[in-house]
C-alpha positions in Angstrom: -15.4 42.1 -12.5 -13.4 40.0 -15.1 -10.4 42.3 -15.1 -9.9 42.2 -11.3 -10.8 38.5 -11.0 -7.8 37.7 -13.2 -5.5 40.1 -11.4 -5.0 42.6 -14.3 -3.6 46.0 -13.4 -6.0 48.9 -12.8 -5.8 52.3 -14.4 -7.2 53.9 -11.2 -4.0 54.4 -9.2 -4.0 56.0 -5.8 -1.3 57.1 -3.4 2.0 55.2 -3.3 3.6 54.7 0.2 7.1 53.4 0.9 7.7 51.6 4.2 10.4 49.6 6.0 10.2 47.1 8.9 9.8 50.0 11.4 7.1 52.0 9.6 4.9 49.6 7.7 2.3 48.8 10.4 1.3 52.4 10.7 0.9 52.8 7.0 -1.1 49.7 6.6 -3.9 51.4 8.6 -4.3 54.3 6.2 -4.5 52.4 2.9 -7.4 53.4 0.8 -8.7 52.3 -2.6 -6.0 52.3 -5.2 -3.2 52.8 -2.7 0.1 51.0 -3.1 2.3 50.1 -0.2 5.8 49.4 -1.4 7.9 47.5 1.2 11.6 47.9 1.3 13.9 44.9 1.6 14.4 43.7 5.2 13.1 41.4 7.9 9.5 42.1 9.0 8.9 40.6 12.5 5.3 41.7 13.3 3.3 39.9 10.6 1.1 41.5 7.9 -2.4 42.2 9.3 -4.8 42.8 6.4 -7.7 43.9 8.5 -10.8 45.6 7.1 -8.9 46.9 4.0 -11.2 47.6 1.0 -10.1 48.4 -2.5 -12.5 48.3 -5.4 -12.7 46.4 -8.6 -11.2 49.4 -10.5 -8.8 50.4 -7.8 -7.5 47.6 -5.6 -5.1 48.1 -2.7 -1.6 46.7 -3.4 1.0 45.6 -0.9 4.2 44.5 -2.5 7.9 43.8 -1.8 10.8 44.0 -4.2 10.6 41.8 -7.3 14.3 40.9 -7.1 16.8 40.2 -4.3 17.0 41.2 -1.6 13.4 40.7 -0.8 11.0 41.7 2.0 11.0 38.7 4.4 8.1 38.2 6.9 9.2 35.9 9.7 6.7 33.8 11.7 5.7 34.6 15.3 4.4 32.0 17.7 0.6 32.2 18.1 0.0 34.4 15.0 -0.5 33.6 11.4 2.0 35.6 9.4 -0.4 37.2 6.8 -3.8 37.5 8.6 -6.8 38.5 6.5 -10.1 39.6 8.0 -13.1 41.1 6.2 -11.0 42.6 3.4 -11.7 42.9 -0.4 -9.8 43.8 -3.6 -6.4 43.5 -2.1 -3.3 42.3 -3.9 -0.2 41.0 -2.0 2.8 40.5 -4.1 6.5 39.5 -4.0 6.9 38.6 -0.3 8.9 35.9 1.4 7.2 34.1 4.3 9.6 32.2 6.6 7.7 30.0 9.0 10.6 29.2 11.2 9.0 25.7 11.7 6.4 27.2 14.1 2.8 25.9 14.1 1.4 28.9 12.3 0.1 29.4 8.8 1.8 31.6 6.1 -1.4 33.2 4.8 -4.6 32.8 6.7 -8.1 34.0 5.9 -9.1 33.7 9.5 -11.9 31.5 10.7 -13.5 34.2 12.8 -13.7 36.5 9.8 -17.1 36.9 8.0 -15.6 36.8 4.5 -12.6 37.8 2.3 -13.1 38.3 -1.4 -11.0 39.3 -4.4 -7.7 38.7 -2.7 -4.7 38.2 -5.1 -1.6 36.5 -3.9 1.2 36.9 -6.5 4.8 35.9 -6.4 5.0 34.7 -2.8 7.8 32.4 -1.6 6.6 30.3 1.4 9.1 28.1 3.3 9.4 26.7 6.8 5.8 25.9 7.4 6.2 22.1 7.9 5.8 21.9 11.6 2.9 19.4 11.2 0.3 18.5 8.6 -2.1 21.1 9.9 0.4 23.9 9.3 -0.6 25.5 5.9 1.1 27.7 3.4 -2.1 29.4 2.3 -5.4 28.8 4.1 -8.9 30.1 3.8 -11.3 29.4 6.8 -14.1 31.8 6.0 -16.2 32.3 2.9 -13.8 33.4 0.1 -14.5 34.2 -3.5 -12.7 35.8 -6.4 -9.2 34.8 -5.1 -6.2 34.6 -7.4 -3.2 32.6 -6.2 -0.4 32.7 -8.8 3.4 32.7 -9.5 4.1 31.4 -6.0 6.4 28.8 -4.5 5.4 26.7 -1.4 8.1 24.3 -0.2 7.9 21.5 2.4 4.7 22.8 4.2 2.4 20.6 6.2 -0.2 21.4 3.6 0.4 23.7 0.7 -3.0 25.2 0.0 -6.0 24.4 2.2 -9.1 26.2 0.9 -12.3 25.9 2.8 -13.1 24.2 6.1 -13.5 20.6 7.1 -17.2 21.1 8.0 -18.0 22.5 4.5 -19.1 25.9 5.8 -16.3 28.1 4.4 -16.8 27.9 0.7 -14.0 28.8 -1.7 -15.7 30.1 -4.9 -14.6 31.3 -8.3 -10.9 31.0 -7.7 -7.9 31.1 -10.1 -4.8 29.1 -9.1 -2.1 29.2 -11.7 1.6 29.1 -12.3 2.5 27.9 -8.8 5.2 25.4 -7.6 4.0 23.4 -4.6 6.4 20.7 -3.5 7.4 18.2 -0.7 4.4 18.8 1.5 3.5 16.3 4.4 -0.1 16.3 3.4 -1.9 17.8 0.4 -0.2 20.1 -2.1 -3.7 21.5 -2.6 -7.1 20.6 -1.1 -10.3 22.4 -1.8 -12.9 21.3 0.7 -16.5 20.2 0.0 -19.2 22.8 0.4 -22.6 22.8 2.2 -25.3 25.3 1.3 -24.0 28.8 0.4 -24.3 31.4 3.1 -26.2 34.6 2.4 -23.6 37.4 2.1 -23.4 40.7 0.2 -21.6 40.1 -3.1 -21.2 36.3 -2.8 -21.7 34.7 -6.2 -25.2 33.2 -6.6 -25.0 32.0 -10.2 -22.8 29.4 -11.8 -19.1 29.8 -11.0 -15.9 28.2 -12.1 -12.7 27.5 -10.1 -9.7 27.2 -12.5 -6.5 25.3 -11.5 -4.0 25.5 -14.4 -0.3 25.4 -15.2 0.9 24.4 -11.7 3.4 21.8 -10.5 2.3 19.5 -7.7 5.0 17.2 -6.4 5.5 15.0 -3.4 8.7 13.5 -4.7 10.6 14.3 -1.4 7.7 14.6 1.0 4.6 13.0 2.3 3.6 11.4 5.5 3.1 7.7 5.4 1.0 7.7 8.6 -1.6 10.1 7.3 -1.2 9.7 3.5 -2.8 12.3 1.3 -3.1 12.8 -2.5 -1.2 15.7 -4.1 -4.6 17.3 -4.9 -8.1 16.7 -3.6 -11.1 18.7 -4.8 -14.4 18.3 -3.0 -18.0 18.7 -4.1 -20.0 21.8 -4.5 -23.3 22.5 -2.7 -25.7 19.6 -3.5 -28.6 22.0 -4.2 -29.3 25.7 -4.6 -26.7 28.3 -5.4 -23.4 26.8 -6.5 -24.7 23.3 -7.3 -23.6 23.7 -10.9 -20.2 25.2 -10.2 -17.3 23.3 -11.7 -13.6 22.8 -11.6 -11.5 23.3 -14.7 -8.1 21.6 -14.0 -5.7 21.7 -17.0 -2.1 22.1 -18.0 -0.7 20.9 -14.6 2.2 18.5 -13.8 1.4 16.0 -11.1 4.6 14.3 -10.0 5.2 11.5 -7.5 3.5 10.5 -4.3 5.1 7.6 -2.3 2.0 6.9 -0.3 -1.2 7.9 -2.2 -2.6 8.9 -5.5 -1.7 12.1 -7.4 -5.3 13.4 -7.7 -8.7 12.7 -6.2 -11.9 14.5 -7.0 -15.7 14.5 -6.9 -18.5 16.8 -8.0 -18.3 18.6 -11.4 -14.8 18.4 -12.9 -13.2 18.9 -16.3 -9.6 17.5 -16.1 -7.5 17.8 -19.3 -4.1 18.5 -20.7 -2.4 17.3 -17.6 0.7 15.2 -17.0 0.6 12.5 -14.3 3.7 10.6 -13.2 3.8 8.4 -10.2 6.5 5.7 -10.0 5.2 4.6 -6.5 1.4 4.0 -7.0 -1.8 5.4 -8.4 -2.4 8.5 -10.5 -6.0 9.6 -10.7 -9.1 8.7 -8.6 -12.5 10.2 -9.6 -14.6 8.9 -6.8 -16.9 9.8 -3.9 -15.4 11.5 -0.9 -18.2 13.4 0.8 -20.7 13.0 -2.0 -20.6 11.5 -5.5 -19.1 12.2 -8.9 -21.3 14.5 -11.0 -20.5 16.0 -14.4 -17.0 14.5 -15.3 -14.9 15.2 -18.3 -11.4 13.6 -18.3 -9.5 13.9 -21.6 -6.2 14.7 -23.2 -4.2 13.6 -20.2 -0.9 11.6 -20.2 -0.6 9.2 -17.3 2.3 7.1 -16.1 1.7 5.1 -12.9 3.1 2.1 -11.1 -0.4 1.3 -9.7 -3.7 2.2 -11.3 -3.8 5.0 -13.9 -7.4 6.1 -13.7 -10.0 4.9 -11.1 -13.5 6.1 -11.9 -16.7 5.6 -9.9 -19.5 6.3 -12.4 -22.7 7.9 -11.2 -25.7 5.7 -11.9 -27.2 6.6 -15.3 -28.1 10.2 -14.7 -28.6 12.4 -17.9 -28.2 15.5 -15.7 -24.6 14.7 -15.2 -22.8 13.5 -18.4 -19.5 11.6 -17.7 -16.8 10.6 -20.2 -13.2 9.6 -20.0 -11.6 9.6 -23.5 -8.5 10.5 -25.5 -6.1 9.9 -22.6 -2.8 8.1 -22.9 -2.4 5.8 -19.8 0.4 3.4 -19.1 0.1 1.7 -15.7 0.0 -1.7 -14.0 -3.8 -1.3 -14.2 -4.6 1.4 -16.7 -8.2 1.9 -15.9 -10.8 0.8 -13.4 -14.5 1.7 -14.0 -13.9 3.4 -17.4 -14.0 2.0 -20.9 -10.5 1.4 -22.4 -11.6 1.6 -26.0 -11.5 5.4 -26.4 -8.2 5.8 -24.7 -4.7 4.6 -25.6 -3.7 2.3 -22.7 -1.1 -0.3 -21.9 1.2 -1.9 -19.3 3.7 0.4 -17.6 6.7 -0.9 -19.5 4.9 -0.4 -22.9 5.2 3.4 -22.4 8.6 3.2 -24.0 7.1 2.1 -27.3 4.7 5.1 -27.5 6.4 8.0 -25.6 9.9 9.4 -26.2 11.6 9.1 -22.8 8.9 8.4 -20.2 11.1 7.1 -17.5 14.0 9.6 -17.7 14.7 11.9 -14.7 13.3 15.4 -14.6 15.0 17.6 -17.1 15.3 14.7 -19.5 11.8 13.2 -19.3 9.8 13.6 -22.5 6.2 12.3 -22.5 5.5 13.3 -26.1 4.1 10.6 -28.4 6.5 8.8 -30.7 5.6 6.8 -33.8 2.2 6.1 -35.4 0.9 4.1 -32.5 -0.6 7.2 -30.8 -2.5 8.4 -33.9 -5.8 7.1 -32.7 -8.9 9.2 -33.4 -11.1 10.4 -30.6 -14.8 10.2 -31.4 -15.5 12.7 -28.6 -13.3 15.6 -29.8 -16.2 17.9 -30.6 -17.2 18.0 -27.0 -13.9 19.6 -26.0 -14.7 22.9 -27.7 -16.6 24.1 -24.7 -13.5 24.1 -22.4 -10.9 27.0 -22.4 -7.6 26.1 -23.9 -8.7 22.6 -24.9 -7.4 23.4 -28.4 -3.9 23.8 -27.0 -1.6 21.0 -25.6 0.3 21.0 -22.4 2.9 23.3 -23.9 0.4 25.7 -25.4 0.8 24.5 -29.0 -2.2 24.0 -31.2 -3.2 20.4 -31.8 -5.0 18.7 -34.6 -8.2 16.6 -34.4 -7.7 13.0 -33.3 -5.1 13.9 -30.6 -4.5 11.6 -27.7 -2.9 12.6 -24.4 -1.5 15.9 -23.3 0.8 16.7 -26.2 0.1 17.5 -29.9 1.4 15.0 -32.4 4.3 15.7 -34.7 6.5 17.3 -32.1 9.7 15.8 -30.6 10.7 18.3 -27.8 8.7 19.8 -25.0 8.9 23.5 -24.6 
């Protein structure tokens, strides 16, 4: 399970088929476990129906385009989502361009009338032209989905970048991995994972404790965002309140959250570990850990560097509940109001303008911005550092370098240049 969940290649190769825009639909229907459909460059006008295709953990089905120019380009059709997924499992879709043509259809859609779709890997997609309105989505799941991997993809100027789950909480997104993506200039969310009601009973759906990992992505609304229906760059909702999934958690680390003219950069509830991230918002707030459809639960916020014109971290603490430990510590936060609802003492905080005294070039444009600590002012010991060992890559900084004890913020000390 672990190999496929993280998208590693399988040794169980099947038949390889080559297809072009005239022949690919027929070959889609005959794909079996381990098969690889290689698409030639060209313009594909009839969508990509991934319907009842089933690979296995050891032998997934792969559908891929060229990994260099010219690419395989799927163009949108009115009334049809471009990549439509229904009741399929262990399928990898790689190196495709999706051109939405500004039509009100989604780029990739796990359809709402499907029963499920699990262990789907989306790798190296380029999704453009899906900004018809805020409800037009780059990648969307509207049925129970688990074991998904979304990586190495670019989503530009969509209505919403990733919308995982359904507004009624009945289409859970479980045990996902979202990594190394660039999602920019959306009208609404760069990424939203919806809250979840009780887990449905389905064959193979995880029934123990699961983790959804969001790491090493860029989430920016520097040139996007609707003022009328303002949304954070990212919002993650709560897990089921009882039963299977109640102890699931988000691990959100190593991401760059950049600019939002009308809302905060991040909002979350439930069980969250948020660390090693950079937050920069020259317009307003950075981070809001607060109720949305339920309350905050187990919360760990540490090793983040935050620059915000408004509030750096807003935290709504759960009433003294030993079942759900909550701590916010070892962060560097410079903002008009550094923290609300959390103790300042275990973090390095200051007014927005004071960032220049502690960070190298915090207000430079992208490409020249450097949020690494400068001087001895940041050498402030964190009393909570031993707790961090339970989280993956917590011993690495934003760039992947090892850090020493007593670190504050997203970067290790004694470095002067980001990687």
